N, C-alpha and C positions, 0 to 999 in steps of 0.2 A: 688491660681490664678485657676482665670474659664477662659477656653480656648475657649470655646462657644461662636459663631460668636451674636452679638444682632443680633434683627432678621430684623431690614432693611440693615445690611451689609449683612447679608446671602440671602435674599432676593435679592439686587444689586450683591453679586457673580454669584446667578440662572442665574440671566439675560445676565452677562458676558459671562457665560459660553455655555448659549444656544445659543447669538450672535456670537460668534468666530466659533461655529459649523455648524450652519446653514448658516451664512452672510458669514463668513471671509474664512473658509478652500476653498469653491470653486474657491475662486482668488489664490490661491496657484499656479497650473498651468497656469496661465495668462502671457503671452508673454511680455507684459508691465513690468512683473521683471525683470532686467536686468543685465549684470553683475555685476555694479555699484550699485544695489540697485533699488528697486518697483521705475518706473518713477512717475514724479507727480501727472499725467491725473490718474494712478493709485489710488494714495494716495490721491485724491480726491472724486477718486468715494465711496472708503471706509470709507473715513472722511463720503461722504454722508450718507451711511446708519445708520452709528454712530449715527449721528444727527438724523437719521426719530426714530432710536431707543431709542434715548434720552439720550447714551453712550458717545459722542462726549465728551473730553478734563473735564470728569467728576471730576479731580483731583483739577481743578483751584478754585482760591476765586470764590466765587458766584458771585461776581463783574464783572467775566467775563463770567459769564454763568454757572461755576462747582460746585458742591457739596462742594467745601474746606473740601477733605479727608483729613485726620489724618494720618500721618506715616503708622499707624497699617490700616487704611483701604485700604492705598493704597498697603501694603501689598498682603492682601488678592485679591483686584482687580486688580493690575499687573498678579501678579500669575495667575491670569482665563483668563486674555486678551493675558498672555506668551505661551498659551495652542496653540496658530498660531502664528508663526515668524511677520506677517502680524496684527495681535492682535495689537501687541502697537502701530500700524504706522493708522490702523482704527481709535481707539480712541484717538488717539493723545496723549500718553503720551510714548513715545520713546525716545532716546535717540538722537542727544544730547537738543532738545527740552525742556524736560520734566525738565534737569537741569538747564536750561536758565531761564525759566519761573521762577523755583524757584527763582533763584538768583537774579531775576528782583524785583519781587515779594518782595523781604528781602533790597534790597539794592536801589533800583531806585530811581529817583526825580518821583514827581508828570508828570512832564511832559516827561520824558522817560519812563514810563507806558503807556503813552495815545499813545507814536508815535510806542513804538516797542514792550512791554508789551500785550497792547489791541491784535491788531489782533494775534501776535503768539498765545495766549491763545486759541482765539477761529478757529485756525487752518487756519486762510487766510493766514498766512505766514511761512517759515523755516529757522531756526539760525543754525549759527555755533559759536565754541568756538574755537578762535586760540591761543594755550599754547605750543604746545609739537613742539619741533625744532630735526633740525637732528643732527647727532652726533657733540659734541661740543656744542651743545646749549641746552636747556632743556628739560630733558623727565622724569626718575623716580626721579633726580634732580633736580625740576625747580629752585635751587637757580643759576643753570649756566645757565640761563637765557639769550640771547644775544639781543632779538631785543630789539633797545633803540626810545624811544619817547623822541625828545627835544621841550626848549619850544618855541613858534614862536608866539609873540604877546600874545592874549589870549587864544592862542591854541596850540597843540601840532603839530610836522610832527612827523612822525614813520617810521623805516626801518628795516627792518628785514627779516629771512626767515623761514618760519614753515612748517611742514609737518605732515602728517596723522591728517589731518583737517577734522573732519565727518562732513559732510550733506553741506559742504563749495558751490558744487556745484547746484546752483539754490536757497540758502538762501537769503533771504531779508535784512539780515543783520548778521552784526559779532558782537563779543565780543571777542578784543585782550588784551591781556594783553603782556606789554613791560615794561623794566627797564626805570626809572624816576631818577636814582641817583646812586651814586657808592655803596651803600650797597648791598651785596646780596638778602636783605629782600626789597630794597627800587624799586617796581614794583607798577602798575596801570593797572585798567583796563580800556579801552575805548569802543565806541560801534561807530558803522560808518555802513551805509544803503550800501548795494550790490545790483546789481555788481556797482563795481570802479573800471576804468581803474589802479589805484596805488594799489591796492591789486589783484594781477592778479595769477589763478590757470594756474600754469605753468602744469602741467598735474596730471591727476587722476589715481591713486596709483593702482597695478592690488595685491590683497590680494586675502585670502583662504574666508574670508567670501565675504556676499552681500546682508545684508540686513538692511544696512542703508542706507537713504535717500541720494543723491548726491554722496553714495562712503567718500573716505579717499582722501584729494587734499596735492598737494606742492602746498605752496604759497608765491610769492615773493611780498615785501610788501616795496614800492620805494617811497620814499617823499611822504608817504599819509597824507594830512591836516586831523586832526580834532579840531573839536571848545573845547572851554572849558566845552560848555555844553555838550560833548560827553564823560565826563569824569563819570564813573561810579563807583558812593561812592566817597572817597575821595582818592587826591593824595597818591601816597604812600601806601595803604592798601589790593593793590591787593593781596597778598595772602593769608590776613585775609579774606578776598572776597570769595578768591580760596576756601578754607577750608569750609565756608559757603554750597557753592555747590557740593565738592567732597564728603564729607560723606554719603549725600543723594544719592546722584546718585550712590555713590556705589552703596546703599540699591537698590535703585531701578535695576541696572541692573540683583543682585540677586532676584527679585522678577519675573522679565518678564524671565530669562532666567530662572527661576524653572518651571514655565509653559511650557516652550520646554522641559523641561526633564523629564515631567511626561508624555508627548506626545509619548516622544522616549519609554519612559517605558511602556506605554498605545501598542505602537506598537509593542513589544517585545511579550508582553504579550498575545495579541491575536495570532499571531502567534505560540505560546510557546502551545497556547490551542489544533492547530490546523494541524501543521505540526506533522508527525508520522515519525518516524527514530527509527529504531531495536526493533520495537514491541511495544513501547508508543507512546503517546505524546510530545515531547520535555519538557514539564513543567514537566514530570512526572519523569525525570531523574537527580539528584541532581544537576549534573553540570551544570543545567541551572536554576533548581530552587532554588538551594542556589543564583545564581548572581540575580536572581528576588527579593531576600528576603534583598539581599544587598542593590538594589537599594529602597527600598521600605526604609530601614535603613538612606542611604544616603540622600533620600528626606526629612525623619521625622525631622533628625538631621539640615537640610539646614533651612525650613520652623522655627525650634524652635529659632534658631538663629535669621534670619531676624526680628521674632517678636520679641528677644526679645531688639534686637537694636533700632526697631524701638519704641519700651515703653520707650528708654532713649531718642530718639529724642523728642517725644511727650511730654516727661516732660520737654522740652527747655534743654537737655545738649549738649553738641558737639559731644558727643559718638563719639569720634577719635578713644578710643582702642576697642569700639565695633564694627565700623564700619570695622576695620581693618583685625578683626575679622574673621566678617562675611562674608567677599570678599574672604579671602584665605579660609574660610571652606567653602562656596556655592560655587564658583568657580572650586575649584579643587573634590566636591562631585556631584557639576550639568556634571564635566565631565566624572567623571566614570559611570556614571547612563548611559548617553547616550551611552558611550564606549563599556557598557556593554549590551545594547541595541543593536548597531550594530553587536556584538558576537554573540548572538542569532538569532539573522536572518541569519546568515550566508552571501551568497550570494546578497540576496536579500537584503542585508542593506547597500551592498554598492551601490547599483542601484537609481535612484531617482524614484521608482515605491511605494519606501515610505518616509517619512519624516525624515525618522535618516539620510541618507546620508546627506542633508543641515543642519540639526538641528548639524552633527558634528562637521561639518568646522566650524559652525557659533560661538559654545560652544568654541571653540580652545582658539581661541583671548583674552576670556574673564582672560585668567591667567592672558595676560598681560597689557592690557587695565585699566586708573583706577590705574595704579598701580600693578605691578609684584607679582604674589605671596614673592620673594625670598624680595621683598622693604617693606613689609607689615611684616613679618618676623624678621627685622632686626628693626624696627619701636617700634614692639611688643616687645621684645627682651629686647631696648634700656630701654624704660618704666620701664620694670619688673627690669630692675640690678641699676636703680631710683628711686626706690619703688615709680613711678609714676602710677602704674596698679592698678587701686582697679573696682572690679567685683562684 
């Protein structure tokens, strides 16, 4: 195994590193970063800077202006982008748009790609993915999906309630997961332009994180009409397409948040080198230096797990087990890194004087969304007992 980056990829990583530090980080105190995420005008300003640096949406297919990055190349670039929470937004490789771009490219018809994917891929629009439902509906157990789509002529009428729908406020379109049959797996994905009166944002939830465009909304879907042309893929194959989206999307979350963990660690290292207590710098105390060492080991492990899963995806494998393993290892390791960094910073870590306080709030949720650690452990354990897990 050769872990040296190809020259072209190493150059791109250096460009992203410099862009994030020089162009993006200065925007982290911008008042347009609101409680429910950065405002759209801030996003567009950041996108313009990325475009000027030839770094906007580099991951998308070349026909849409990108460089068609492999999963491994994304791992390197997205980690560098994540060094600032605003980095993925600036480069338009943030969630949920990045996952929706991948899904549309893989499943969409030519007409759907022209209508929905083309403007999304270049950053002209945003999108959302409406699957999660309140208690009693689909969450960690997607088979509990309650939202129903019934046939209506050559189209469908959808009714249901969704919540924690990231990016719905301000999205130009949505991908809705709805039940279209009686079986637990009889589900279908539908595309719908937004805003629409029958796809009503009831409220935007107050959550501890604030890095996702548009926040996380509660949605009421009341007699929403969609045409047969708005079915994404085939009727009844929604869960299959969800796996096309979810396995890579879990991994790209790992990539971006690993970059944020490095930022927290670097902040703690700088503090440990300069803050003096009990006759020497904090970093000279083993209680602190051991925490920094643990940070490096956690980040090293997380990066290797990400690269391993990316390699599987690049070989055309589903990588369901690999992505579940990566999700658990990375989400928990990243949280430990940020938590230790905050501990090293002491009182200053609790303030907005450093980026660590915000990063801490943001990464806590990563252990829950895209599958809680417990669900992934259950899934991995089940595959072990069925002799279906081979790494």
